[in-house]
Steps between C-alpha positions, in 0.01 A plus 500: 500500500336249725154551643234295674139499389192296588307340215215249492605135499333439164697780332822368651429148373421629152823698497694194616352290218579770246856530624554124474336477158702788357816403689525847651564593860207598716663843540512537123129413468396742774726776369362466146143493627550814704678675212203422273249614760679829561531554125128452449409729786739781416368623162666838545841333487409329172375828354815680613720230344309521172530879503878473552526265201289731284718795602813308402357382169354838411159617395562524127228316308623215284309475171579131459377416848186708446421324172571157648277572800221629277522194277498266798194673647318490165545122490411442866155390606360717779 
């Protein structure tokens, strides 16, 4: 989809430099930036996705994972 937006000149110039440096199109840079922004500001979608994964995996506790997590936490500095 094409759309027109107004952005500050400085932001446009930074995006142009990034696009050149990474050899990506300007559209790719703006699309990725917006995708990231929406992802960060839509926490409910992240929670819903995680819940779907948990539902698919199941809620059965795994003794190995529990022991590994406990051991990792015991050796972590808080």
